C-alpha positions in Angstrom: 106.1 79.4 113.6 106.7 83.0 111.7 109.5 85.6 111.8 109.5 89.5 113.0 113.1 90.1 112.7 114.8 87.2 114.4 112.1 86.3 116.5 109.8 83.3 115.9 106.6 83.9 116.7 103.0 81.6 117.1 101.1 82.6 113.9 98.1 83.7 116.2 99.2 86.9 119.0 97.6 86.6 122.1 96.1 90.1 122.8 96.7 91.1 126.3 94.2 94.1 126.2 91.6 92.3 128.2 94.1 91.0 131.5 93.2 93.4 134.7 90.1 94.5 132.6 87.3 92.1 131.7 89.7 89.3 132.8 90.9 89.2 136.3 94.4 87.7 137.1 93.3 84.1 137.9 91.2 84.3 134.6 94.2 85.7 132.6 96.7 83.1 133.8 93.9 80.4 132.8 93.8 81.7 129.6 97.9 82.4 129.0 98.5 78.8 130.3 95.8 77.1 127.8 97.4 79.3 125.0 101.1 78.2 125.9 100.1 74.7 126.1 98.6 74.9 122.7 101.9 76.0 121.3 101.3 79.9 121.5 104.2 81.8 122.3 103.2 85.5 121.2 101.9 88.0 123.6 100.9 91.7 123.0 100.3 94.2 125.7 101.1 97.9 126.4 102.0 100.3 129.2 98.7 101.7 128.9 96.5 98.8 129.2 93.9 99.1 131.2 94.3 102.6 132.3 90.7 103.5 131.4 89.2 100.9 133.7 87.9 101.6 136.9 90.3 101.5 139.8 93.4 101.0 137.4 96.0 103.2 136.6 97.8 101.8 133.6 99.9 98.8 133.1 98.0 96.2 134.9 98.1 93.9 131.8 101.8 94.0 131.9 101.7 93.5 135.4 99.6 90.1 135.3 101.8 88.8 132.2 105.0 89.5 134.3 103.4 87.6 137.4 102.7 84.9 135.1 105.9 84.3 133.6 107.6 84.4 136.8 105.3 81.9 138.2 105.6 79.8 135.5 109.1 80.0 134.8 108.6 80.5 131.1 110.2 83.9 130.1 112.5 82.3 127.6 109.7 80.3 126.0 107.5 83.7 125.3 107.8 86.4 122.9 106.3 89.6 124.7 105.6 92.8 122.7 104.6 96.0 124.5 104.1 99.7 123.6 105.2 103.1 124.7 103.8 106.5 124.4 100.1 106.4 126.3 100.4 105.7 129.5 98.7 108.4 131.7 101.9 109.1 133.5 104.1 108.5 130.5 102.5 110.1 127.6 104.5 110.7 124.0 107.5 109.7 122.7 110.2 112.5 124.2 113.7 110.3 124.6 113.3 110.8 128.3 110.0 109.7 128.4 110.4 106.4 126.1 113.7 105.5 128.3 111.4 106.0 131.6 108.5 104.1 130.2 110.6 100.9 129.0 112.2 100.8 132.4 108.5 100.9 134.1 107.6 98.3 131.4 110.6 96.1 132.1 109.8 96.0 136.2 106.1 95.5 135.5 106.9 92.5 133.4 109.5 91.2 135.5 112.0 90.9 132.9 115.4 92.0 131.7 114.4 92.8 127.8 111.5 93.7 125.8 111.4 91.4 122.7 109.1 93.7 120.7 108.9 97.4 121.6 106.1 99.3 119.7 105.5 103.2 119.8 101.9 102.8 120.1 100.7 106.4 118.9 103.2 108.8 117.0 104.3 111.9 118.7 104.6 114.7 116.1 105.9 117.0 118.5 109.2 114.7 118.5 111.3 114.7 115.2 111.4 111.0 113.8 115.4 111.3 114.4 114.9 111.6 118.3 112.7 108.9 118.1 114.9 106.4 116.0 117.9 107.0 118.0 116.3 106.5 121.5 114.9 103.1 120.4 118.2 102.2 118.8 119.9 103.0 122.1 117.7 100.7 124.1 118.5 98.0 121.5 122.2 98.9 122.0 121.7 98.3 125.7 119.9 95.0 125.4 116.5 96.4 126.7 114.8 95.6 123.8 115.4 93.0 121.2 113.2 94.4 117.8 111.5 97.7 117.3 108.3 98.2 115.9 105.5 101.0 115.1 101.6 101.1 115.4 99.8 104.2 114.7 101.2 106.8 112.7 101.1 109.0 109.7 102.4 107.9 106.4 104.8 110.4 105.9 106.3 110.0 109.5 106.6 106.1 108.9 108.5 106.7 105.9 110.9 109.4 107.2 111.4 106.9 110.4 112.3 104.0 107.8 114.5 105.9 105.8 116.2 107.3 108.7 117.1 104.2 110.2 118.3 102.7 106.9 120.5 105.9 106.2 122.0 106.2 109.6 122.3 102.2 110.4 120.3 102.5 113.7 117.9 99.6 114.6 115.1 99.5 111.8 111.3 99.1 112.8 110.7 95.1 112.0 107.1 95.0 112.5 103.7 97.4 112.2 100.7 96.9 113.9 97.9 98.3 111.8 93.9 98.4 112.3 93.1 95.8 109.8 90.3 93.0 109.4 87.7 92.2 106.8 85.6 95.2 107.3 88.6 97.5 107.8 90.9 97.0 104.9 91.9 100.5 103.7 93.5 101.2 107.0 96.3 98.9 105.9 96.1 98.0 102.4 97.5 100.8 99.9 100.3 102.9 100.6 100.9 101.8 104.4 101.1 98.0 103.3 103.6 98.9 100.3 105.8 100.7 103.0 105.6 97.6 105.0 106.6 95.4 101.9 109.5 97.6 100.7 111.0 97.5 104.2 110.2 94.1 105.1 108.0 94.9 108.1 105.8 91.9 109.4 102.1 93.1 110.3 100.6 92.2 113.5 97.1 93.6 113.1 94.8 94.7 115.9 91.1 94.6 115.7 91.5 91.4 113.6 87.9 90.6 114.8 86.3 93.7 114.4 85.5 94.2 118.1 84.1 90.9 118.3 81.9 91.4 115.0 83.8 88.9 112.9 82.9 85.9 115.4 79.8 85.9 113.6 77.6 86.4 117.3 76.4 90.1 116.3 73.2 89.2 114.3 69.8 91.2 113.8 67.8 91.1 117.2 71.1 89.3 118.9 71.7 90.7 122.3 75.4 90.5 123.1 77.1 90.7 126.6 80.0 92.5 126.1 81.5 96.0 126.8 82.4 96.3 123.1 78.6 95.3 122.0 77.7 98.7 121.0 80.7 99.2 118.5 80.7 95.7 117.0 76.9 96.0 116.1 77.4 99.1 113.9 78.9 96.8 111.3 75.5 95.1 111.0 74.3 98.5 109.8 76.4 98.2 106.6 76.0 96.5 103.3 79.7 95.2 103.4 79.2 94.0 107.1 76.3 91.8 106.0 78.0 90.8 102.9 81.1 89.6 104.8 79.2 87.7 107.8 77.6 85.7 104.8 80.4 84.8 103.1 82.1 83.7 106.6 79.0 81.7 107.4 79.4 79.9 103.8 83.2 79.5 104.5 82.9 78.1 108.0 80.5 75.6 107.1 83.0 74.3 104.5 85.9 74.4 106.8 83.8 73.0 109.6 85.2 75.5 112.1 83.9 78.9 113.7 83.5 82.2 112.2 86.2 83.8 114.3 88.6 81.2 113.0 88.0 81.9 109.3 88.2 85.4 109.7 91.5 85.5 111.4 92.4 82.7 109.0 91.7 85.2 106.0 93.9 88.1 107.8 96.7 85.7 108.4 96.8 84.7 104.7 97.4 88.3 103.6 100.6 89.8 102.4 102.9 91.0 105.2 100.6 89.4 107.7 102.9 87.4 110.4 100.6 87.3 113.4 97.0 88.6 113.8 96.3 90.1 117.5 93.3 88.5 119.0 92.2 88.3 122.8 90.0 85.8 124.8 88.2 87.0 128.2 86.7 83.5 128.6 88.1 80.3 128.1 85.7 79.1 125.5 86.8 82.2 123.3 90.4 80.6 123.1 90.1 77.5 121.0 89.0 79.2 117.8 91.5 81.8 117.9 93.9 79.4 118.1 92.6 77.1 115.6 92.9 80.2 113.0 96.9 79.4 113.4 96.3 76.0 112.0 93.6 76.7 109.4 94.7 77.2 105.5 91.8 78.7 103.4 91.5 77.4 99.7 92.4 80.1 97.3 88.4 80.2 96.2 87.2 80.5 99.8 90.1 83.4 100.2 88.8 84.9 97.0 85.1 84.7 98.2 85.9 86.6 101.4 87.8 89.2 99.8 85.1 89.7 97.2 82.8 90.3 99.8 84.7 92.6 101.9 85.7 95.0 99.1 
C-alpha cells in the first residue's frame, strides 16, 4: 500500500469513468469485485461521470459504486475519490456549489464521507481562498477526509498551497495530473516541483494515453473502442512509435503485458502514488493490477524514459 495523507491506497487506482458508460451496472460490479479480490482498494470517480453518455445526467458512476459498496458491505475497506466542478447541474467551485455537490455525491455514493475529494477543474472566477476555506469546512464537518486538486494553472495551485499553509486550513494531499509515457510535460517540471515541495501524492489520469499504451494500436490495426481515434493519433508521432518499440522490448523481458509495463514506469516516477486506469471488460483488468506488483529494472526504466523524451 502507498500513502495519500493518512489514506492507505493500492498502487493501482481503478478508474470509474467507464461505469455507467461503456460498462453497465452488472459488468461494473464484476470488475469492482475482481479488483477488490486481488487486493485493490482505491477507486476514482467524479460527480460528472458519465454525463455525456446518451440517457445519462451525471453521477451514474458514483451511483454504481455506491450500490456496489452497499451490496457488498465493504465501504470501510475501500478508498473512494470523487470530484467536484463539472456536473451539469453543479458547475464551478463557488462555496455554495461545492457544498451542494458534496452532499449530492455523498447521497449517490451511499456514504457519510468522501475519502479523497478533488476539485476537478479550477474555477478562476472564485478566489482560491474561498475554495480552500470551503473544502476545509467539509473536512472539519467530517464529510471529507482528504482534499486534492486536478486541473489547475500553476499560479493558482501555488496560491492555494500557500494559503492553506499560511492559514492552517486543510491542505491538498494529492494531485491528479494528465501524465503518461507520451505526455510527460503535462506534469514534469514546475507542476511536479510544486507537488514535491508540498508533499502531494500524484494520481495520474490518462495513464495509458486513452489505450495507446496498451500496445493494441498498431499500423493497420482496427480497434473497437470509443477512444480509438484519439489513441491512434499517437501512431502518427515519432515519439509514439519509439515508446511502443521500447515497451515491446521491456514487456518481453518482464514476460508481461505492454499496459503493465507502461503503468509500472508511471508508478516508479517521483511523487506518483497510484496511476489511474480503467477496465470496461474483465480481460482488461489483470494487466492493470499486475502493474502494482511489477518492478522494472533501472535499465528498463531508463530505456523507457529515453524513448519518451
